[in-house]
N, CA, C and O atoms as a Tripos MOL2 file, in Angstrom:
@<TRIPOS>MOLECULE
protein
  316   315    79     0     0
PROTEIN
NO_CHARGES

@<TRIPOS>ATOM
      1 N          33.1230   28.3120  119.2480 N.3       1 UNK1
      2 CA         33.9520   27.2480  119.7680 C.3       1 UNK1
      3 C          35.1370   27.7830  120.5860 C.2       1 UNK1
      4 O          35.4140   27.2470  121.6590 O.2       1 UNK1
      5 N          35.8510   28.8280  120.1140 N.am      2 UNK2
      6 CA         36.9410   29.3620  120.9400 C.3       2 UNK2
      7 C          36.4370   29.9020  122.2770 C.2       2 UNK2
      8 O          37.1360   29.8130  123.2870 O.2       2 UNK2
      9 N          35.2310   30.4590  122.2850 N.am      3 UNK3
     10 CA         34.6660   30.9800  123.5270 C.3       3 UNK3
     11 C          34.4550   29.8490  124.5260 C.2       3 UNK3
     12 O          34.7210   30.0070  125.7170 O.2       3 UNK3
     13 N          33.9810   28.7180  124.0390 N.am      4 UNK4
     14 CA         33.7660   27.5680  124.9090 C.3       4 UNK4
     15 C          35.0820   27.0730  125.4960 C.2       4 UNK4
     16 O          35.1410   26.7090  126.6700 O.2       4 UNK4
     17 N          36.1210   27.0570  124.6970 N.am      5 UNK5
     18 CA         37.4320   26.6140  125.1760 C.3       5 UNK5
     19 C          37.9560   27.5660  126.2440 C.2       5 UNK5
     20 O          38.4680   27.1240  127.2720 O.2       5 UNK5
     21 N          37.8320   28.8610  126.0080 N.am      6 UNK6
     22 CA         38.2740   29.8580  126.9950 C.3       6 UNK6
     23 C          37.4750   29.7060  128.2840 C.2       6 UNK6
     24 O          38.0370   29.7680  129.3780 O.2       6 UNK6
     25 N          36.1750   29.5080  128.1580 N.am      7 UNK7
     26 CA         35.3240   29.3310  129.3360 C.3       7 UNK7
     27 C          35.7380   28.0890  130.1280 C.2       7 UNK7
     28 O          35.8100   28.1340  131.3560 O.2       7 UNK7
     29 N          36.0060   26.9990  129.4430 N.am      8 UNK8
     30 CA         36.4310   25.7750  130.1250 C.3       8 UNK8
     31 C          37.7820   25.9530  130.8210 C.2       8 UNK8
     32 O          37.9880   25.4320  131.9180 O.2       8 UNK8
     33 N          38.6940   26.6800  130.1970 N.am      9 UNK9
     34 CA         39.9970   26.9420  130.8170 C.3       9 UNK9
     35 C          39.8200   27.7840  132.0740 C.2       9 UNK9
     36 O          40.4310   27.4960  133.1030 O.2       9 UNK9
     37 N          38.9950   28.8140  131.9990 N.am     10 UNK10
     38 CA         38.7570   29.6770  133.1650 C.3      10 UNK10
     39 C          38.1170   28.8800  134.2930 C.2      10 UNK10
     40 O          38.5290   28.9960  135.4470 O.2      10 UNK10
     41 N          37.1150   28.0730  133.9690 N.am     11 UNK11
     42 CA         36.4550   27.2590  134.9940 C.3      11 UNK11
     43 C          37.4510   26.2870  135.6250 C.2      11 UNK11
     44 O          37.4410   26.0790  136.8380 O.2      11 UNK11
     45 N          38.3010   25.6980  134.8040 N.am     12 UNK12
     46 CA         39.3100   24.7690  135.3320 C.3      12 UNK12
     47 C          40.2740   25.4730  136.2700 C.2      12 UNK12
     48 O          40.5890   24.9550  137.3410 O.2      12 UNK12
     49 N          40.7480   26.6530  135.8780 N.am     13 UNK13
     50 CA         41.6850   27.4000  136.7230 C.3      13 UNK13
     51 C          41.0430   27.8190  138.0410 C.2      13 UNK13
     52 O          41.6710   27.7220  139.0960 O.2      13 UNK13
     53 N          39.8040   28.2830  137.9880 N.am     14 UNK14
     54 CA         39.1040   28.6840  139.2130 C.3      14 UNK14
     55 C          38.9030   27.4710  140.1150 C.2      14 UNK14
     56 O          39.0660   27.5660  141.3310 O.2      14 UNK14
     57 N          38.5530   26.3410  139.5280 N.am     15 UNK15
     58 CA         38.3560   25.1250  140.3170 C.3      15 UNK15
     59 C          39.6520   24.6920  140.9970 C.2      15 UNK15
     60 O          39.6540   24.3770  142.1870 O.2      15 UNK15
     61 N          40.7430   24.6740  140.2520 N.am     16 UNK16
     62 CA         42.0400   24.2850  140.8290 C.3      16 UNK16
     63 C          42.4410   25.2560  141.9320 C.2      16 UNK16
     64 O          42.8840   24.8340  143.0010 O.2      16 UNK16
     65 N          42.2890   26.5510  141.6800 N.am     17 UNK17
     66 CA         42.6410   27.5680  142.6710 C.3      17 UNK17
     67 C          41.7820   27.4130  143.9270 C.2      17 UNK17
     68 O          42.2830   27.5270  145.0460 O.2      17 UNK17
     69 N          40.4990   27.1550  143.7380 N.am     18 UNK18
     70 CA         39.5900   27.0160  144.8730 C.3      18 UNK18
     71 C          39.9290   25.8040  145.7250 C.2      18 UNK18
     72 O          39.9570   25.8910  146.9520 O.2      18 UNK18
     73 N          40.1830   24.6840  145.0820 N.am     19 UNK19
     74 CA         40.4720   23.4590  145.8220 C.3      19 UNK19
     75 C          41.7680   23.5900  146.6150 C.2      19 UNK19
     76 O          41.8760   23.0470  147.7150 O.2      19 UNK19
     77 N          42.7390   24.2950  146.0770 N.am     20 UNK20
     78 CA         44.0110   24.4550  146.7730 C.3      20 UNK20
     79 C          43.9330   25.4830  147.8980 C.2      20 UNK20
     80 O          44.8490   25.5800  148.7140 O.2      20 UNK20
     81 N          42.8560   26.2430  147.9470 N.am     21 UNK21
     82 CA         42.6710   27.2510  148.9920 C.3      21 UNK21
     83 C          41.3830   26.9500  149.7530 C.2      21 UNK21
     84 O          40.4180   27.7110  149.6860 O.2      21 UNK21
     85 N          41.3800   25.8450  150.4670 N.am     22 UNK22
     86 CA         40.1590   25.3910  151.1290 C.3      22 UNK22
     87 C          40.1010   25.7770  152.6060 C.2      22 UNK22
     88 O          39.2950   25.2180  153.3500 O.2      22 UNK22
     89 N          40.9200   26.7010  153.0390 N.am     23 UNK23
     90 CA         40.9330   27.1160  154.4450 C.3      23 UNK23
     91 C          39.6190   27.8080  154.8040 C.2      23 UNK23
     92 O          39.0020   28.4470  153.9510 O.2      23 UNK23
     93 N          39.1890   27.6840  156.0540 N.am     24 UNK24
     94 CA         37.9630   28.3650  156.4690 C.3      24 UNK24
     95 C          38.1800   29.8780  156.5810 C.2      24 UNK24
     96 O          39.2180   30.3390  157.0560 O.2      24 UNK24
     97 N          37.1910   30.6240  156.1400 N.am     25 UNK25
     98 CA         37.2400   32.0840  156.2130 C.3      25 UNK25
     99 C          35.9070   32.5990  156.7410 C.2      25 UNK25
    100 O          34.8900   31.9080  156.6810 O.2      25 UNK25
    101 N          35.9300   33.8140  157.2550 N.am     26 UNK26
    102 CA         34.7140   34.4600  157.7230 C.3      26 UNK26
    103 C          34.4430   35.6680  156.8440 C.2      26 UNK26
    104 O          35.3050   36.5320  156.6790 O.2      26 UNK26
    105 N          33.2550   35.7250  156.2860 N.am     27 UNK27
    106 CA         32.8230   36.8410  155.4520 C.3      27 UNK27
    107 C          31.8020   37.6430  156.2500 C.2      27 UNK27
    108 O          30.8070   37.0920  156.7210 O.2      27 UNK27
    109 N          32.0430   38.9300  156.4020 N.am     28 UNK28
    110 CA         31.1230   39.8020  157.1380 C.3      28 UNK28
    111 C          30.6120   40.8860  156.2130 C.2      28 UNK28
    112 O          31.3820   41.5290  155.5000 O.2      28 UNK28
    113 N          29.3080   41.0810  156.2330 N.am     29 UNK29
    114 CA         28.6700   42.1250  155.4430 C.3      29 UNK29
    115 C          27.5910   42.7530  156.3100 C.2      29 UNK29
    116 O          26.5800   42.1210  156.6160 O.2      29 UNK29
    117 N          27.8130   43.9980  156.7020 N.am     30 UNK30
    118 CA         26.9300   44.7160  157.6130 C.3      30 UNK30
    119 C          26.7420   43.8900  158.8840 C.2      30 UNK30
    120 O          27.7000   43.6840  159.6290 O.2      30 UNK30
    121 N          25.5180   43.4120  159.1420 N.am     31 UNK31
    122 CA         25.2570   42.6600  160.3650 C.3      31 UNK31
    123 C          25.2320   41.1570  160.1110 C.2      31 UNK31
    124 O          24.9430   40.3770  161.0190 O.2      31 UNK31
    125 N          25.5250   40.7600  158.9130 N.am     32 UNK32
    126 CA         25.4950   39.3500  158.5250 C.3      32 UNK32
    127 C          26.9100   38.8070  158.4960 C.2      32 UNK32
    128 O          27.8280   39.4800  158.0270 O.2      32 UNK32
    129 N          27.0900   37.6000  158.9930 N.am     33 UNK33
    130 CA         28.4070   36.9800  159.0010 C.3      33 UNK33
    131 C          28.2780   35.5300  158.5510 C.2      33 UNK33
    132 O          27.3500   34.8290  158.9560 O.2      33 UNK33
    133 N          29.2000   35.0890  157.7230 N.am     34 UNK34
    134 CA         29.1700   33.7360  157.1720 C.3      34 UNK34
    135 C          30.5590   33.1370  157.2870 C.2      34 UNK34
    136 O          31.5470   33.7620  156.8990 O.2      34 UNK34
    137 N          30.6330   31.9310  157.8190 N.am     35 UNK35
    138 CA         31.9200   31.2400  157.8910 C.3      35 UNK35
    139 C          31.8350   30.0010  157.0160 C.2      35 UNK35
    140 O          30.9290   29.1800  157.1570 O.2      35 UNK35
    141 N          32.7960   29.8830  156.1140 N.am     36 UNK36
    142 CA         32.8080   28.7430  155.2140 C.3      36 UNK36
    143 C          34.1630   28.5870  154.5640 C.2      36 UNK36
    144 O          35.1170   29.2930  154.8880 O.2      36 UNK36
    145 N          34.2260   27.6690  153.6610 N.am     37 UNK37
    146 CA         35.4700   27.3700  152.9660 C.3      37 UNK37
    147 C          35.8050   28.4850  151.9800 C.2      37 UNK37
    148 O          34.9170   29.0540  151.3460 O.2      37 UNK37
    149 N          37.0790   28.7840  151.8600 N.am     38 UNK38
    150 CA         37.5240   29.7760  150.8860 C.3      38 UNK38
    151 C          37.1730   29.3290  149.4750 C.2      38 UNK38
    152 O          36.9050   30.1590  148.6060 O.2      38 UNK38
    153 N          37.1720   28.0200  149.2430 N.am     39 UNK39
    154 CA         36.8050   27.4870  147.9330 C.3      39 UNK39
    155 C          35.3780   27.8750  147.5700 C.2      39 UNK39
    156 O          35.1030   28.2410  146.4280 O.2      39 UNK39
    157 N          34.4710   27.7970  148.5400 N.am     40 UNK40
    158 CA         33.0730   28.1620  148.2890 C.3      40 UNK40
    159 C          32.9650   29.6550  148.0090 C.2      40 UNK40
    160 O          32.2340   30.0660  147.1080 O.2      40 UNK40
    161 N          33.6820   30.4610  148.7680 N.am     41 UNK41
    162 CA         33.6570   31.9140  148.5640 C.3      41 UNK41
    163 C          34.1860   32.2660  147.1770 C.2      41 UNK41
    164 O          33.5960   33.0930  146.4820 O.2      41 UNK41
    165 N          35.2860   31.6510  146.7710 N.am     42 UNK42
    166 CA         35.8460   31.9100  145.4360 C.3      42 UNK42
    167 C          34.8620   31.4860  144.3630 C.2      42 UNK42
    168 O          34.6360   32.2220  143.4020 O.2      42 UNK42
    169 N          34.2740   30.3040  144.5150 N.am     43 UNK43
    170 CA         33.3270   29.8020  143.5240 C.3      43 UNK43
    171 C          32.1150   30.7160  143.4090 C.2      43 UNK43
    172 O          31.7180   31.0830  142.3030 O.2      43 UNK43
    173 N          31.5240   31.0870  144.5440 N.am     44 UNK44
    174 CA         30.3430   31.9560  144.5120 C.3      44 UNK44
    175 C          30.6700   33.3310  143.9340 C.2      44 UNK44
    176 O          29.8700   33.8970  143.1900 O.2      44 UNK44
    177 N          31.8310   33.8650  144.2690 N.am     45 UNK45
    178 CA         32.2400   35.1570  143.7140 C.3      45 UNK45
    179 C          32.3820   35.0810  142.1980 C.2      45 UNK45
    180 O          31.9800   35.9990  141.4830 O.2      45 UNK45
    181 N          32.9510   33.9870  141.7170 N.am     46 UNK46
    182 CA         33.1030   33.8050  140.2730 C.3      46 UNK46
    183 C          31.7510   33.7050  139.5920 C.2      46 UNK46
    184 O          31.5320   34.3190  138.5480 O.2      46 UNK46
    185 N          30.8400   32.9330  140.1770 N.am     47 UNK47
    186 CA         29.5080   32.7680  139.5950 C.3      47 UNK47
    187 C          28.7620   34.0980  139.5630 C.2      47 UNK47
    188 O          28.1410   34.4400  138.5570 O.2      47 UNK47
    189 N          28.8230   34.8460  140.6590 N.am     48 UNK48
    190 CA         28.1550   36.1540  140.7010 C.3      48 UNK48
    191 C          28.7590   37.0940  139.6570 C.2      48 UNK48
    192 O          28.0280   37.8210  138.9840 O.2      48 UNK48
    193 N          30.0700   37.0850  139.5190 N.am     49 UNK49
    194 CA         30.7290   37.9220  138.5080 C.3      49 UNK49
    195 C          30.3090   37.5530  137.0990 C.2      49 UNK49
    196 O          30.0810   38.4320  136.2680 O.2      49 UNK49
    197 N          30.2050   36.2630  136.8220 N.am     50 UNK50
    198 CA         29.7680   35.8160  135.4950 C.3      50 UNK50
    199 C          28.3330   36.2440  135.2370 C.2      50 UNK50
    200 O          28.0120   36.7150  134.1450 O.2      50 UNK50
    201 N          27.4690   36.0870  136.2280 N.am     51 UNK51
    202 CA         26.0620   36.4770  136.0650 C.3      51 UNK51
    203 C          25.9520   37.9780  135.8140 C.2      51 UNK51
    204 O          25.2030   38.4000  134.9330 O.2      51 UNK51
    205 N          26.6810   38.7830  136.5700 N.am     52 UNK52
    206 CA         26.6550   40.2340  136.3690 C.3      52 UNK52
    207 C          27.1720   40.5810  134.9770 C.2      52 UNK52
    208 O          26.6030   41.4390  134.3020 O.2      52 UNK52
    209 N          28.2380   39.9260  134.5460 N.am     53 UNK53
    210 CA         28.7820   40.1650  133.2050 C.3      53 UNK53
    211 C          27.7890   39.8250  132.1100 C.2      53 UNK53
    212 O          27.6560   40.5670  131.1370 O.2      53 UNK53
    213 N          27.0860   38.7010  132.2620 N.am     54 UNK54
    214 CA         26.0840   38.3010  131.2660 C.3      54 UNK54
    215 C          24.9430   39.3060  131.2300 C.2      54 UNK54
    216 O          24.4620   39.6550  130.1520 O.2      54 UNK54
    217 N          24.5070   39.7710  132.3830 N.am     55 UNK55
    218 CA         23.4250   40.7590  132.4240 C.3      55 UNK55
    219 C          23.8500   42.0460  131.7340 C.2      55 UNK55
    220 O          23.0900   42.5980  130.9380 O.2      55 UNK55
    221 N          25.0440   42.5290  132.0240 N.am     56 UNK56
    222 CA         25.5320   43.7660  131.4070 C.3      56 UNK56
    223 C          25.6780   43.6020  129.9000 C.2      56 UNK56
    224 O          25.2810   44.4860  129.1410 O.2      56 UNK56
    225 N          26.2430   42.4820  129.4610 N.am     57 UNK57
    226 CA         26.4020   42.2410  128.0190 C.3      57 UNK57
    227 C          25.0480   42.1430  127.3250 C.2      57 UNK57
    228 O          24.8950   42.6230  126.2020 O.2      57 UNK57
    229 N          24.0620   41.5250  127.9810 N.am     58 UNK58
    230 CA         22.7250   41.4230  127.4020 C.3      58 UNK58
    231 C          22.0890   42.8010  127.2580 C.2      58 UNK58
    232 O          21.4530   43.0980  126.2470 O.2      58 UNK58
    233 N          22.2650   43.6320  128.2680 N.am     59 UNK59
    234 CA         21.7080   44.9820  128.2020 C.3      59 UNK59
    235 C          22.3630   45.7810  127.0840 C.2      59 UNK59
    236 O          21.6840   46.5140  126.3650 O.2      59 UNK59
    237 N          23.6760   45.6460  126.9310 N.am     60 UNK60
    238 CA         24.3770   46.3590  125.8600 C.3      60 UNK60
    239 C          23.9250   45.8590  124.4900 C.2      60 UNK60
    240 O          23.7670   46.6520  123.5620 O.2      60 UNK60
    241 N          23.7200   44.5620  124.3610 N.am     61 UNK61
    242 CA         23.2640   43.9920  123.0940 C.3      61 UNK61
    243 C          21.8530   44.4820  122.7590 C.2      61 UNK61
    244 O          21.5760   44.8600  121.6210 O.2      61 UNK61
    245 N          20.9650   44.4730  123.7540 N.am     62 UNK62
    246 CA         19.5960   44.9470  123.5130 C.3      62 UNK62
    247 C          19.6030   46.4190  123.1150 C.2      62 UNK62
    248 O          18.8330   46.8260  122.2450 O.2      62 UNK62
    249 N          20.4530   47.2150  123.7340 N.am     63 UNK63
    250 CA         20.5390   48.6320  123.4040 C.3      63 UNK63
    251 C          21.0040   48.8280  121.9620 C.2      63 UNK63
    252 O          20.4570   49.6610  121.2400 O.2      63 UNK63
    253 N          22.0120   48.0620  121.5430 N.am     64 UNK64
    254 CA         22.5070   48.2080  120.1660 C.3      64 UNK64
    255 C          21.4730   47.7420  119.1530 C.2      64 UNK64
    256 O          21.3490   48.3390  118.0830 O.2      64 UNK64
    257 N          20.7300   46.6870  119.4690 N.am     65 UNK65
    258 CA         19.6690   46.2250  118.5680 C.3      65 UNK65
    259 C          18.5770   47.2810  118.4690 C.2      65 UNK65
    260 O          18.0650   47.5360  117.3790 O.2      65 UNK65
    261 N          18.2150   47.8940  119.5860 N.am     66 UNK66
    262 CA         17.1780   48.9260  119.5880 C.3      66 UNK66
    263 C          17.6260   50.1380  118.7700 C.2      66 UNK66
    264 O          16.8410   50.6930  118.0010 O.2      66 UNK66
    265 N          18.8920   50.5490  118.9350 N.am     67 UNK67
    266 CA         19.3980   51.6870  118.1610 C.3      67 UNK67
    267 C          19.4210   51.3690  116.6770 C.2      67 UNK67
    268 O          19.1160   52.2320  115.8540 O.2      67 UNK67
    269 N          19.7770   50.1470  116.3250 N.am     68 UNK68
    270 CA         19.8040   49.7480  114.9220 C.3      68 UNK68
    271 C          18.3990   49.7910  114.3330 C.2      68 UNK68
    272 O          18.2130   50.2590  113.2100 O.2      68 UNK68
    273 N          17.4120   49.3070  115.0780 N.am     69 UNK69
    274 CA         16.0290   49.3400  114.6030 C.3      69 UNK69
    275 C          15.5410   50.7770  114.4620 C.2      69 UNK69
    276 O          14.8260   51.1020  113.5140 O.2      69 UNK69
    277 N          15.9280   51.6410  115.4070 N.am     70 UNK70
    278 CA         15.5290   53.0480  115.3180 C.3      70 UNK70
    279 C          16.1300   53.7050  114.0780 C.2      70 UNK70
    280 O          15.4540   54.4740  113.3950 O.2      70 UNK70
    281 N          17.4000   53.4050  113.7830 N.am     71 UNK71
    282 CA         18.0340   53.9640  112.5890 C.3      71 UNK71
    283 C          17.3590   53.4540  111.3270 C.2      71 UNK71
    284 O          17.1620   54.2180  110.3820 O.2      71 UNK71
    285 N          17.0020   52.1770  111.2950 N.am     72 UNK72
    286 CA         16.3280   51.6180  110.1290 C.3      72 UNK72
    287 C          14.9570   52.2490  109.9320 C.2      72 UNK72
    288 O          14.5830   52.5790  108.8060 O.2      72 UNK72
    289 N          14.2120   52.4200  111.0070 N.am     73 UNK73
    290 CA         12.8850   53.0230  110.8770 C.3      73 UNK73
    291 C          12.9970   54.4950  110.4820 C.2      73 UNK73
    292 O          12.1610   54.9990  109.7310 O.2      73 UNK73
    293 N          14.0210   55.1870  110.9810 N.am     74 UNK74
    294 CA         14.2430   56.5790  110.5960 C.3      74 UNK74
    295 C          14.6070   56.6650  109.1190 C.2      74 UNK74
    296 O          14.1510   57.5710  108.4210 O.2      74 UNK74
    297 N          15.4240   55.7330  108.6390 N.am     75 UNK75
    298 CA         15.8040   55.7260  107.2210 C.3      75 UNK75
    299 C          14.5950   55.4640  106.3390 C.2      75 UNK75
    300 O          14.4730   56.0540  105.2650 O.2      75 UNK75
    301 N          13.7030   54.5890  106.7770 N.am     76 UNK76
    302 CA         12.4890   54.3010  106.0050 C.3      76 UNK76
    303 C          11.5830   55.5260  105.9870 C.2      76 UNK76
    304 O          10.9900   55.8330  104.9530 O.2      76 UNK76
    305 N          11.4630   56.2280  107.1040 N.am     77 UNK77
    306 CA         10.6230   57.4190  107.1670 C.3      77 UNK77
    307 C          11.1870   58.5420  106.3070 C.2      77 UNK77
    308 O          10.4280   59.3410  105.7600 O.2      77 UNK77
    309 N          12.5080   58.6120  106.1820 N.am     78 UNK78
    310 CA         13.1350   59.6620  105.3810 C.3      78 UNK78
    311 C          12.8880   59.4670  103.8900 C.2      78 UNK78
    312 O          12.9770   60.4200  103.1150 O.2      78 UNK78
    313 N          12.5800   58.2440  103.4880 N.am     79 UNK79
    314 CA         12.3140   57.9870  102.0680 C.3      79 UNK79
    315 C          11.0010   58.5680  101.7280 C.2      79 UNK79
    316 O          10.5640   58.4760  100.5810 O.2      79 UNK79
@<TRIPOS>BOND
     1     1     2 1
     2     2     3 1
     3     3     4 2
     4     3     5 am
     5     5     6 1
     6     6     7 1
     7     7     8 2
     8     7     9 am
     9     9    10 1
    10    10    11 1
    11    11    12 2
    12    11    13 am
    13    13    14 1
    14    14    15 1
    15    15    16 2
    16    15    17 am
    17    17    18 1
    18    18    19 1
    19    19    20 2
    20    19    21 am
    21    21    22 1
    22    22    23 1
    23    23    24 2
    24    23    25 am
    25    25    26 1
    26    26    27 1
    27    27    28 2
    28    27    29 am
    29    29    30 1
    30    30    31 1
    31    31    32 2
    32    31    33 am
    33    33    34 1
    34    34    35 1
    35    35    36 2
    36    35    37 am
    37    37    38 1
    38    38    39 1
    39    39    40 2
    40    39    41 am
    41    41    42 1
    42    42    43 1
    43    43    44 2
    44    43    45 am
    45    45    46 1
    46    46    47 1
    47    47    48 2
    48    47    49 am
    49    49    50 1
    50    50    51 1
    51    51    52 2
    52    51    53 am
    53    53    54 1
    54    54    55 1
    55    55    56 2
    56    55    57 am
    57    57    58 1
    58    58    59 1
    59    59    60 2
    60    59    61 am
    61    61    62 1
    62    62    63 1
    63    63    64 2
    64    63    65 am
    65    65    66 1
    66    66    67 1
    67    67    68 2
    68    67    69 am
    69    69    70 1
    70    70    71 1
    71    71    72 2
    72    71    73 am
    73    73    74 1
    74    74    75 1
    75    75    76 2
    76    75    77 am
    77    77    78 1
    78    78    79 1
    79    79    80 2
    80    79    81 am
    81    81    82 1
    82    82    83 1
    83    83    84 2
    84    83    85 am
    85    85    86 1
    86    86    87 1
    87    87    88 2
    88    87    89 am
    89    89    90 1
    90    90    91 1
    91    91    92 2
    92    91    93 am
    93    93    94 1
    94    94    95 1
    95    95    96 2
    96    95    97 am
    97    97    98 1
    98    98    99 1
    99    99   100 2
   100    99   101 am
   101   101   102 1
   102   102   103 1
   103   103   104 2
   104   103   105 am
   105   105   106 1
   106   106   107 1
   107   107   108 2
   108   107   109 am
   109   109   110 1
   110   110   111 1
   111   111   112 2
   112   111   113 am
   113   113   114 1
   114   114   115 1
   115   115   116 2
   116   115   117 am
   117   117   118 1
   118   118   119 1
   119   119   120 2
   120   119   121 am
   121   121   122 1
   122   122   123 1
   123   123   124 2
   124   123   125 am
   125   125   126 1
   126   126   127 1
   127   127   128 2
   128   127   129 am
   129   129   130 1
   130   130   131 1
   131   131   132 2
   132   131   133 am
   133   133   134 1
   134   134   135 1
   135   135   136 2
   136   135   137 am
   137   137   138 1
   138   138   139 1
   139   139   140 2
   140   139   141 am
   141   141   142 1
   142   142   143 1
   143   143   144 2
   144   143   145 am
   145   145   146 1
   146   146   147 1
   147   147   148 2
   148   147   149 am
   149   149   150 1
   150   150   151 1
   151   151   152 2
   152   151   153 am
   153   153   154 1
   154   154   155 1
   155   155   156 2
   156   155   157 am
   157   157   158 1
   158   158   159 1
   159   159   160 2
   160   159   161 am
   161   161   162 1
   162   162   163 1
   163   163   164 2
   164   163   165 am
   165   165   166 1
   166   166   167 1
   167   167   168 2
   168   167   169 am
   169   169   170 1
   170   170   171 1
   171   171   172 2
   172   171   173 am
   173   173   174 1
   174   174   175 1
   175   175   176 2
   176   175   177 am
   177   177   178 1
   178   178   179 1
   179   179   180 2
   180   179   181 am
   181   181   182 1
   182   182   183 1
   183   183   184 2
   184   183   185 am
   185   185   186 1
   186   186   187 1
   187   187   188 2
   188   187   189 am
   189   189   190 1
   190   190   191 1
   191   191   192 2
   192   191   193 am
   193   193   194 1
   194   194   195 1
   195   195   196 2
   196   195   197 am
   197   197   198 1
   198   198   199 1
   199   199   200 2
   200   199   201 am
   201   201   202 1
   202   202   203 1
   203   203   204 2
   204   203   205 am
   205   205   206 1
   206   206   207 1
   207   207   208 2
   208   207   209 am
   209   209   210 1
   210   210   211 1
   211   211   212 2
   212   211   213 am
   213   213   214 1
   214   214   215 1
   215   215   216 2
   216   215   217 am
   217   217   218 1
   218   218   219 1
   219   219   220 2
   220   219   221 am
   221   221   222 1
   222   222   223 1
   223   223   224 2
   224   223   225 am
   225   225   226 1
   226   226   227 1
   227   227   228 2
   228   227   229 am
   229   229   230 1
   230   230   231 1
   231   231   232 2
   232   231   233 am
   233   233   234 1
   234   234   235 1
   235   235   236 2
   236   235   237 am
   237   237   238 1
   238   238   239 1
   239   239   240 2
   240   239   241 am
   241   241   242 1
   242   242   243 1
   243   243   244 2
   244   243   245 am
   245   245   246 1
   246   246   247 1
   247   247   248 2
   248   247   249 am
   249   249   250 1
   250   250   251 1
   251   251   252 2
   252   251   253 am
   253   253   254 1
   254   254   255 1
   255   255   256 2
   256   255   257 am
   257   257   258 1
   258   258   259 1
   259   259   260 2
   260   259   261 am
   261   261   262 1
   262   262   263 1
   263   263   264 2
   264   263   265 am
   265   265   266 1
   266   266   267 1
   267   267   268 2
   268   267   269 am
   269   269   270 1
   270   270   271 1
   271   271   272 2
   272   271   273 am
   273   273   274 1
   274   274   275 1
   275   275   276 2
   276   275   277 am
   277   277   278 1
   278   278   279 1
   279   279   280 2
   280   279   281 am
   281   281   282 1
   282   282   283 1
   283   283   284 2
   284   283   285 am
   285   285   286 1
   286   286   287 1
   287   287   288 2
   288   287   289 am
   289   289   290 1
   290   290   291 1
   291   291   292 2
   292   291   293 am
   293   293   294 1
   294   294   295 1
   295   295   296 2
   296   295   297 am
   297   297   298 1
   298   298   299 1
   299   299   300 2
   300   299   301 am
   301   301   302 1
   302   302   303 1
   303   303   304 2
   304   303   305 am
   305   305   306 1
   306   306   307 1
   307   307   308 2
   308   307   309 am
   309   309   310 1
   310   310   311 1
   311   311   312 2
   312   311   313 am
   313   313   314 1
   314   314   315 1
   315   315   316 2
@<TRIPOS>SUBSTRUCTURE
     1 UNK1         2 RESIDUE 1 A UNK
     2 UNK2         6 RESIDUE 1 A UNK
     3 UNK3        10 RESIDUE 1 A UNK
     4 UNK4        14 RESIDUE 1 A UNK
     5 UNK5        18 RESIDUE 1 A UNK
     6 UNK6        22 RESIDUE 1 A UNK
     7 UNK7        26 RESIDUE 1 A UNK
     8 UNK8        30 RESIDUE 1 A UNK
     9 UNK9        34 RESIDUE 1 A UNK
    10 UNK10       38 RESIDUE 1 A UNK
    11 UNK11       42 RESIDUE 1 A UNK
    12 UNK12       46 RESIDUE 1 A UNK
    13 UNK13       50 RESIDUE 1 A UNK
    14 UNK14       54 RESIDUE 1 A UNK
    15 UNK15       58 RESIDUE 1 A UNK
    16 UNK16       62 RESIDUE 1 A UNK
    17 UNK17       66 RESIDUE 1 A UNK
    18 UNK18       70 RESIDUE 1 A UNK
    19 UNK19       74 RESIDUE 1 A UNK
    20 UNK20       78 RESIDUE 1 A UNK
    21 UNK21       82 RESIDUE 1 A UNK
    22 UNK22       86 RESIDUE 1 A UNK
    23 UNK23       90 RESIDUE 1 A UNK
    24 UNK24       94 RESIDUE 1 A UNK
    25 UNK25       98 RESIDUE 1 A UNK
    26 UNK26      102 RESIDUE 1 A UNK
    27 UNK27      106 RESIDUE 1 A UNK
    28 UNK28      110 RESIDUE 1 A UNK
    29 UNK29      114 RESIDUE 1 A UNK
    30 UNK30      118 RESIDUE 1 A UNK
    31 UNK31      122 RESIDUE 1 A UNK
    32 UNK32      126 RESIDUE 1 A UNK
    33 UNK33      130 RESIDUE 1 A UNK
    34 UNK34      134 RESIDUE 1 A UNK
    35 UNK35      138 RESIDUE 1 A UNK
    36 UNK36      142 RESIDUE 1 A UNK
    37 UNK37      146 RESIDUE 1 A UNK
    38 UNK38      150 RESIDUE 1 A UNK
    39 UNK39      154 RESIDUE 1 A UNK
    40 UNK40      158 RESIDUE 1 A UNK
    41 UNK41      162 RESIDUE 1 A UNK
    42 UNK42      166 RESIDUE 1 A UNK
    43 UNK43      170 RESIDUE 1 A UNK
    44 UNK44      174 RESIDUE 1 A UNK
    45 UNK45      178 RESIDUE 1 A UNK
    46 UNK46      182 RESIDUE 1 A UNK
    47 UNK47      186 RESIDUE 1 A UNK
    48 UNK48      190 RESIDUE 1 A UNK
    49 UNK49      194 RESIDUE 1 A UNK
    50 UNK50      198 RESIDUE 1 A UNK
    51 UNK51      202 RESIDUE 1 A UNK
    52 UNK52      206 RESIDUE 1 A UNK
    53 UNK53      210 RESIDUE 1 A UNK
    54 UNK54      214 RESIDUE 1 A UNK
    55 UNK55      218 RESIDUE 1 A UNK
    56 UNK56      222 RESIDUE 1 A UNK
    57 UNK57      226 RESIDUE 1 A UNK
    58 UNK58      230 RESIDUE 1 A UNK
    59 UNK59      234 RESIDUE 1 A UNK
    60 UNK60      238 RESIDUE 1 A UNK
    61 UNK61      242 RESIDUE 1 A UNK
    62 UNK62      246 RESIDUE 1 A UNK
    63 UNK63      250 RESIDUE 1 A UNK
    64 UNK64      254 RESIDUE 1 A UNK
    65 UNK65      258 RESIDUE 1 A UNK
    66 UNK66      262 RESIDUE 1 A UNK
    67 UNK67      266 RESIDUE 1 A UNK
    68 UNK68      270 RESIDUE 1 A UNK
    69 UNK69      274 RESIDUE 1 A UNK
    70 UNK70      278 RESIDUE 1 A UNK
    71 UNK71      282 RESIDUE 1 A UNK
    72 UNK72      286 RESIDUE 1 A UNK
    73 UNK73      290 RESIDUE 1 A UNK
    74 UNK74      294 RESIDUE 1 A UNK
    75 UNK75      298 RESIDUE 1 A UNK
    76 UNK76      302 RESIDUE 1 A UNK
    77 UNK77      306 RESIDUE 1 A UNK
    78 UNK78      310 RESIDUE 1 A UNK
    79 UNK79      314 RESIDUE 1 A UNK
């Protein structure tokens, strides 16, 4: 429940910040160029950051579960 509250606060702050910064901007990456609202850029950057964070946390969780299973199987074999 506290995680949900923190997430809602962060989403609210990003939304308020984005809406107040709606000026047009140009984003250039190599040969690609995109012109759009700063609000859209902020929103997409936040979403990409959250997705990357979730992927990294999932990988770390899977690694710890795998290590725990390996330790358990090693302990059983030692008996």
